[in-house]
C-alpha positions as CSV (number, residue, x, y, z in Angstrom):
1,M,-26.2,44.9,-22.8
2,R,-28.3,45.4,-25.9
3,A,-30.5,42.7,-27.4
4,N,-28.5,42.4,-30.7
5,E,-25.0,42.6,-29.1
6,P,-23.1,39.3,-29.4
7,V,-22.0,37.6,-26.2
8,V,-18.2,37.0,-26.0
9,F,-16.8,34.4,-23.6
10,D,-13.1,34.2,-22.9
11,M,-11.3,31.5,-21.0
12,A,-11.2,33.4,-17.7
13,T,-15.0,34.0,-17.8
14,C,-15.8,30.4,-18.7
15,G,-13.5,29.1,-16.0
16,E,-15.1,31.2,-13.4
17,L,-18.5,29.9,-14.3
18,S,-17.5,26.2,-14.2
19,G,-15.4,26.4,-11.0
20,V,-12.2,25.9,-12.8
21,G,-9.7,28.7,-13.0
22,A,-8.0,30.0,-16.2
23,T,-5.0,27.7,-15.5
24,G,-7.3,24.6,-15.6
25,K,-6.9,23.8,-11.9
26,K,-9.7,23.7,-9.4
27,M,-10.2,27.0,-7.6
28,E,-9.8,27.2,-3.8
29,G,-12.9,26.4,-1.9
30,E,-14.0,23.7,-4.3
31,H,-14.1,20.2,-2.8
32,T,-13.9,17.1,-4.8
33,T,-15.5,13.9,-3.6
34,K,-13.7,10.6,-4.1
35,A,-15.7,7.5,-4.6
36,R,-15.4,5.2,-1.6
37,N,-16.3,1.6,-1.1
38,R,-16.8,1.1,2.6
39,L,-17.3,-2.7,2.3
40,A,-14.0,-3.1,0.4
41,Q,-12.2,-1.0,3.0
42,A,-13.7,-3.0,5.9
43,G,-12.9,-6.3,4.1
44,F,-9.4,-5.3,3.3
45,F,-8.6,-4.2,6.9
46,M,-10.1,-7.3,8.4
47,S,-8.2,-9.5,6.0
48,L,-5.0,-7.5,6.8
49,L,-5.6,-8.1,10.5
50,G,-6.2,-11.8,9.8
51,I,-3.0,-12.2,7.8
52,C,-1.1,-10.4,10.6
53,G,-2.6,-12.8,13.1
54,V,-1.5,-15.7,11.0
55,F,2.1,-14.4,10.8
56,V,2.2,-13.8,14.5
57,A,0.6,-17.1,15.5
58,G,2.4,-19.2,12.9
59,P,5.8,-19.6,14.7
60,F,4.1,-20.2,18.1
61,G,1.5,-22.7,16.9
62,A,-0.7,-23.9,19.8
63,S,1.3,-21.9,22.4
64,A,0.0,-18.6,20.9
65,P,-2.6,-16.9,23.0
66,R,-6.2,-17.3,22.0
67,V,-6.4,-13.6,21.1
68,I,-3.8,-14.0,18.4
69,I,-5.4,-17.2,17.1
70,S,-8.8,-15.5,17.0
71,L,-7.2,-12.5,15.3
72,A,-6.2,-15.0,12.5
73,F,-9.8,-15.9,12.1
74,L,-10.7,-12.3,11.0
75,S,-9.6,-13.3,7.5
76,L,-12.9,-15.2,7.1
77,P,-15.2,-12.2,7.5
78,G,-12.7,-10.2,5.5
79,I,-13.2,-12.6,2.6
80,V,-17.0,-12.1,2.8
81,L,-16.9,-8.3,3.0
82,S,-14.3,-8.1,0.2
83,A,-16.4,-10.3,-2.0
84,M,-19.4,-8.1,-1.4
85,G,-17.2,-5.0,-2.0
86,L,-16.3,-6.4,-5.5
87,R,-19.8,-5.5,-6.7
88,R,-19.1,-1.7,-6.3
89,G,-16.4,0.4,-7.6
90,P,-13.5,1.2,-6.9
91,R,-12.5,-2.5,-6.6
92,R,-8.8,-2.3,-5.7
93,L,-9.1,-2.7,-1.9
94,A,-11.8,-5.4,-2.4
95,T,-9.5,-7.4,-4.6
96,W,-6.5,-7.1,-2.2
97,G,-8.8,-7.9,0.7
98,L,-10.0,-11.0,-1.0
99,L,-6.5,-12.2,-1.9
100,L,-5.2,-11.5,1.6
101,G,-8.2,-13.2,3.2
102,L,-7.8,-16.3,1.0
103,A,-4.1,-16.4,1.9
104,G,-4.9,-16.2,5.6
105,A,-7.7,-18.7,5.4
106,M,-5.5,-21.3,3.7
107,Y,-3.3,-21.4,6.9
108,L,-6.2,-21.6,9.4
109,P,-6.5,-25.4,9.2
110,T,-2.9,-25.7,10.3
111,L,-3.5,-23.4,13.3
112,C,-6.6,-25.4,14.2
113,L,-4.8,-28.7,14.1
114,A,-1.9,-27.4,16.1
115,F,-4.3,-26.0,18.7
116,L,-6.4,-29.2,18.9
117,R,-3.3,-31.3,19.2
118,H,-1.9,-29.5,22.2
119,S,-5.3,-29.1,24.0
């Protein structure tokens, strides 16, 4: 290449340099990283376990095993973790975890009263 010769770029050359092929798709071997919010994930799954515990313990009341009732109490730490996860993005799981945790926590006094009444 001479010093005064113009440099010509075509789409295939530009794509090879940027990691994107001529079709506009990522080339094989290139990995994309997704943004993750671990606090939101933990809060969502704890709230989900809590709401499942509420649904399982609900029909049985005080006769439900202590494991199921303690499973229902996982919605409380789920609320805390989801609220902390709302500070970072992506927030979708944090929002769902907060809503599920609040729904599960609203039923906890009923479980506690039923458990105390039969003890």
